[in-house]
TIBAVO-447843 format. One line per 8 residues: number of its first residue (from 1); their letters; for each residue x, y, z of N, C-alpha, C. Coordinates in Angstrom, 1 decimal. Example, Ala and Ser with C-alpha at 12.3 -4.5 7.8 and 13.67 -1.06 7.14 Angstrom:
2
1> AS> 13.2:-5.7:7.8:12.3:-4.5:7.8:13.2:-3.3:7.8 ~ 12.8:-2.2:7.1:13.7:-1.1:7.1:12.9:0.0:7.9;
END
This chain:
121
1> MNVIRIKN> -16.5:32.0:-43.3:-16.2:33.4:-43.1:-15.9:33.1:-41.2 ~ -14.5:33.5:-40.4:-14.4:33.0:-39.3:-14.2:35.0:-39.1 ~ -14.3:34.7:-37.6:-14.4:36.3:-36.9:-12.7:36.3:-35.8 ~ -12.5:36.9:-35.6:-11.0:37.1:-34.6:-11.8:38.5:-34.1 ~ -12.3:38.6:-32.6:-12.6:39.6:-32.1:-11.7:40.4:-30.9 ~ -11.2:41.4:-30.9:-10.1:42.0:-29.8:-11.4:43.0:-29.4 ~ -11.8:42.9:-28.2:-12.3:43.5:-27.4:-11.4:44.4:-26.2 ~ -12.1:45.5:-26.5:-11.8:47.2:-25.0:-10.4:46.6:-25.2;
9> ATFYAYHG> -9.4:47.0:-26.3:-8.1:47.6:-26.4:-8.6:48.8:-25.8 ~ -7.9:49.1:-25.3:-7.5:50.5:-24.3:-6.4:51.5:-25.2 ~ -6.7:52.7:-25.0:-5.5:53.6:-25.2:-5.8:54.8:-24.5 ~ -4.7:55.4:-24.0:-4.7:56.6:-23.5:-4.0:57.6:-24.1 ~ -5.2:58.9:-24.8:-5.2:59.2:-25.8:-5.3:60.9:-25.7 ~ -5.3:61.9:-27.1:-5.9:63.0:-26.7:-7.0:63.8:-27.9 ~ -7.7:62.8:-27.7:-8.8:63.7:-28.4:-9.8:64.0:-28.1 ~ -10.7:65.1:-29.0:-11.4:66.1:-28.5:-12.1:67.1:-29.1;
17> TMKEEQYI> -13.0:68.1:-28.9:-13.3:68.9:-29.6:-13.0:70.2:-28.6 ~ -12.6:70.2:-27.4:-12.7:70.5:-26.5:-10.7:70.9:-26.6 ~ -10.0:72.2:-25.8:-8.8:72.3:-25.6:-8.5:70.8:-25.4 ~ -10.2:71.4:-23.8:-9.4:70.3:-22.5:-9.0:69.1:-22.7 ~ -9.8:68.5:-23.6:-9.2:67.2:-24.0:-8.8:66.6:-24.8 ~ -7.8:67.8:-26.0:-7.0:68.1:-26.3:-5.3:67.9:-25.5 ~ -5.6:68.4:-24.5:-4.1:68.7:-23.9:-4.0:67.7:-22.3 ~ -5.6:67.1:-21.7:-5.4:66.1:-20.5:-5.6:64.6:-20.8;
25> GGKFEADV> -6.2:64.7:-22.2:-5.9:63.7:-22.8:-7.7:62.8:-21.6 ~ -7.6:61.2:-22.4:-8.1:60.9:-21.4:-8.4:58.8:-22.3 ~ -9.4:58.1:-21.5:-9.2:56.8:-22.1:-10.2:56.9:-23.7 ~ -9.9:56.0:-24.2:-10.3:55.2:-25.1:-10.1:54.0:-25.0 ~ -11.4:53.0:-26.3:-11.6:51.9:-25.8:-12.0:51.2:-27.3 ~ -11.9:50.5:-27.9:-12.2:49.8:-28.4:-11.9:48.5:-29.6 ~ -13.3:48.1:-29.9:-14.0:46.7:-30.3:-13.6:46.4:-31.6 ~ -12.8:45.3:-32.3:-12.6:45.0:-33.3:-13.4:43.7:-34.0;
33> DIYTDFSE> -14.1:43.6:-34.9:-14.4:42.3:-35.2:-14.4:42.2:-36.6 ~ -12.6:41.2:-37.0:-12.1:40.7:-38.1:-12.8:39.9:-38.9 ~ -13.2:39.8:-40.2:-13.8:38.8:-40.7:-13.3:38.0:-41.7 ~ -12.8:37.0:-41.6:-11.3:36.5:-42.3:-11.3:34.8:-42.5 ~ -11.0:33.9:-43.0:-10.9:32.8:-43.1:-9.6:31.9:-42.4 ~ -9.7:31.8:-41.7:-8.6:31.2:-40.7:-8.7:29.6:-40.8 ~ -9.3:29.1:-41.2:-9.1:27.7:-40.7:-8.0:27.0:-41.3 ~ -7.3:27.0:-42.4:-6.1:26.7:-42.3:-5.3:27.2:-41.6;
41> AAATDDLN> -5.0:28.4:-40.9:-4.3:28.6:-39.9:-4.7:27.1:-39.0 ~ -6.0:27.3:-38.9:-6.7:26.1:-37.4:-6.9:24.8:-37.3 ~ -6.1:24.3:-38.9:-5.8:23.0:-39.5:-4.2:22.8:-39.2 ~ -3.4:24.1:-39.1:-2.7:23.6:-39.4:-1.5:24.3:-38.8 ~ -2.1:24.6:-37.2:-1.5:26.0:-36.3:0.1:26.2:-36.4 ~ -0.6:27.8:-37.2:0.3:27.8:-38.1:0.2:29.3:-38.1 ~ 0.5:30.3:-37.3:0.4:31.7:-37.0:0.4:32.3:-38.2 ~ 1.3:32.0:-38.9:1.9:33.1:-40.4:0.3:32.5:-41.4;
49> KTINYEKV> -0.5:32.0:-41.3:-1.7:31.3:-42.0:-2.7:32.4:-41.2 ~ -2.6:32.9:-40.8:-4.2:34.0:-40.2:-3.0:35.6:-40.0 ~ -4.0:36.6:-38.7:-4.0:37.7:-38.4:-3.5:37.7:-37.7 ~ -2.6:38.0:-37.6:-1.5:38.3:-35.7:-2.3:39.3:-35.3 ~ -2.6:39.1:-34.5:-3.6:40.4:-33.4:-2.7:41.5:-32.8 ~ -1.6:40.7:-32.0:-0.7:41.4:-31.4:-0.4:42.5:-32.5 ~ 0.2:42.5:-33.6:0.3:43.1:-34.7:-0.9:44.2:-34.9 ~ -2.4:43.7:-34.8:-3.2:44.2:-35.0:-3.0:45.5:-34.4;
57> YRFMNEIV> -3.0:45.1:-32.9:-3.0:45.8:-31.4:-1.7:46.7:-31.7 ~ -0.8:46.5:-32.2:0.5:48.0:-32.2:0.1:48.3:-33.2 ~ -0.7:48.0:-34.6:-1.2:48.9:-36.1:-1.7:49.8:-35.0 ~ -2.6:49.5:-34.1:-4.7:50.0:-33.6:-3.6:51.4:-32.7 ~ -3.1:50.9:-32.2:-2.2:52.3:-31.1:-1.1:52.9:-32.3 ~ -0.8:52.5:-32.9:0.1:53.7:-33.9:-1.8:54.8:-34.7 ~ -1.9:53.7:-34.9:-3.4:55.2:-35.6:-3.5:55.9:-34.4 ~ -4.4:55.7:-33.4:-5.1:56.1:-32.5:-3.8:57.3:-32.0;
65> NGHKYFLI> -2.9:56.8:-31.5:-2.1:58.1:-30.8:-0.7:59.0:-31.9 ~ -1.0:58.4:-33.0:-0.8:59.0:-34.3:-1.2:60.6:-34.3 ~ -1.9:61.0:-34.1:-2.3:62.2:-34.4:-3.6:62.3:-34.0 ~ -4.1:63.9:-33.7:-5.2:64.5:-32.6:-6.4:64.0:-34.1 ~ -7.8:63.8:-33.0:-8.7:64.0:-33.6:-9.6:64.4:-33.1 ~ -10.7:65.0:-33.7:-11.6:65.5:-31.8:-13.0:65.1:-33.0 ~ -12.5:63.5:-33.5:-14.0:63.0:-33.7:-13.6:61.8:-33.4 ~ -14.8:60.8:-32.5:-14.4:59.0:-32.2:-14.8:58.8:-33.5;
73> ETIATRLA> -16.0:59.4:-34.2:-16.2:59.0:-35.6:-14.7:58.3:-36.4 ~ -13.9:59.9:-36.4:-13.0:60.0:-37.7:-12.2:58.8:-37.2 ~ -12.0:58.4:-36.1:-10.7:57.4:-35.5:-11.5:56.3:-35.8 ~ -12.4:55.7:-35.5:-13.5:54.7:-35.9:-13.1:54.6:-36.9 ~ -13.2:55.6:-38.1:-13.3:55.5:-39.4:-11.6:54.9:-39.9 ~ -10.9:55.7:-39.6:-9.5:55.5:-40.0:-8.9:54.1:-39.3 ~ -9.1:54.1:-39.0:-8.9:52.5:-37.9:-9.6:51.4:-38.6 ~ -11.0:51.4:-39.9:-11.4:50.3:-40.2:-10.4:50.7:-41.8;
81> ESLIEQFP> -10.2:51.5:-42.1:-9.7:51.9:-43.7:-8.4:51.1:-43.0 ~ -7.6:51.6:-41.9:-6.0:51.1:-42.2:-5.9:50.0:-42.4 ~ -6.7:49.1:-41.6:-6.6:47.6:-41.4:-7.2:47.1:-42.3 ~ -8.3:47.1:-42.6:-8.5:46.8:-44.0:-8.0:46.6:-45.1 ~ -6.7:47.7:-44.8:-5.4:48.1:-46.3:-4.5:47.1:-45.2 ~ -4.1:47.4:-44.4:-3.1:46.9:-43.9:-3.0:45.4:-43.8 ~ -3.7:44.8:-44.0:-4.0:43.3:-43.8:-4.6:42.5:-45.0 ~ -4.5:42.4:-45.9:-4.5:41.6:-47.3:-6.0:40.6:-46.8;
89> QIQKIAVR> -5.7:39.7:-45.8:-6.7:38.6:-45.7:-8.0:38.8:-44.6 ~ -8.0:40.5:-44.0:-9.2:40.8:-43.5:-10.3:41.2:-44.6 ~ -11.4:40.6:-44.6:-12.6:40.4:-45.4:-13.6:41.4:-45.5 ~ -13.8:41.9:-44.3:-14.5:43.0:-43.3:-14.6:42.9:-42.3 ~ -14.5:43.8:-42.1:-13.8:44.7:-40.3:-15.2:46.0:-39.7 ~ -15.0:45.3:-38.7:-16.2:46.2:-38.0:-15.8:46.7:-36.9 ~ -15.5:48.1:-36.3:-14.8:49.0:-35.4:-15.9:49.6:-34.8 ~ -15.3:49.4:-33.2:-16.0:50.7:-32.4:-15.4:51.1:-31.5;
97> IRKNSVPV> -15.7:52.3:-31.3:-14.2:53.0:-30.5:-15.5:54.1:-29.5 ~ -15.2:53.5:-28.2:-16.0:54.2:-27.0:-15.1:55.0:-25.9 ~ -15.3:56.4:-26.2:-14.8:57.3:-25.1:-15.4:57.4:-24.3 ~ -14.9:57.3:-22.6:-15.7:56.6:-21.5:-16.2:58.4:-20.7 ~ -15.1:59.5:-21.1:-15.0:60.6:-20.0:-15.3:61.8:-21.3 ~ -17.2:62.1:-20.9:-17.6:62.4:-22.4:-18.0:64.1:-21.3 ~ -17.5:65.1:-21.8:-18.3:66.9:-21.7:-19.3:66.6:-22.2 ~ -20.4:66.2:-21.5:-21.9:66.5:-22.1:-22.7:67.5:-21.3;
105> GGVLDYVE> -22.9:67.6:-19.9:-23.1:67.9:-18.7:-23.8:66.9:-17.9 ~ -24.1:65.8:-17.9:-25.0:65.2:-18.0:-23.9:62.9:-17.3 ~ -25.4:62.5:-16.7:-24.4:61.3:-16.2:-24.7:60.2:-18.0 ~ -23.2:59.8:-18.7:-23.6:58.6:-19.1:-22.1:57.9:-18.8 ~ -22.5:56.4:-19.4:-21.3:55.2:-19.7:-20.4:55.5:-20.7 ~ -20.3:55.9:-21.6:-19.3:56.0:-23.2:-20.7:56.3:-24.0 ~ -19.7:57.0:-25.2:-20.4:57.2:-26.4:-19.3:56.5:-27.4 ~ -20.5:56.0:-28.5:-19.3:54.7:-29.0:-19.7:55.3:-30.2;
113> AEVVKERE> -19.2:55.0:-31.4:-19.6:55.1:-32.4:-18.6:53.5:-33.6 ~ -19.4:53.3:-34.6:-19.2:52.4:-35.1:-19.0:52.0:-36.5 ~ -17.8:52.2:-37.1:-18.1:51.4:-38.3:-17.4:50.0:-39.2 ~ -17.8:49.6:-40.3:-18.6:48.7:-40.6:-17.7:48.8:-42.2 ~ -16.3:47.9:-42.8:-16.3:47.8:-44.1:-16.0:46.6:-44.7 ~ -16.0:46.1:-46.0:-15.8:45.2:-46.4:-14.8:45.6:-47.5 ~ -13.9:44.7:-47.5:-13.2:44.7:-49.7:-13.6:44.7:-50.0 ~ -13.2:45.7:-50.7:-13.9:46.0:-52.2:-13.2:44.4:-53.3;
121> K> -14.7:43.9:-53.8:-13.8:42.5:-54.7:-13.6:42.8:-56.1;
END
């Protein structure tokens, strides 16, 4: 098993439970750990034998910006489920979504939700 990691993919989107968040929007960041077997791609240096992470990023952007969500937990779940369905080479996936500007009445760097899914055998 090998891992392809996408770190800090950034999206400007309109998610949150407050109307202001859904109107003004904010920055959301995503990390994705894709567990797959890319040994044949590495041996042959052939992009067609692995997961094209440009396509993964574009697909993630469609999911994140295609709908307004209240919860980052929902975004993380939808991304994990959709990516594992869209890319059959993915055996396991871990998705982390971070929200940087969080209206909690205090100071924090970000809030993060993580979802891990494995392909059913």
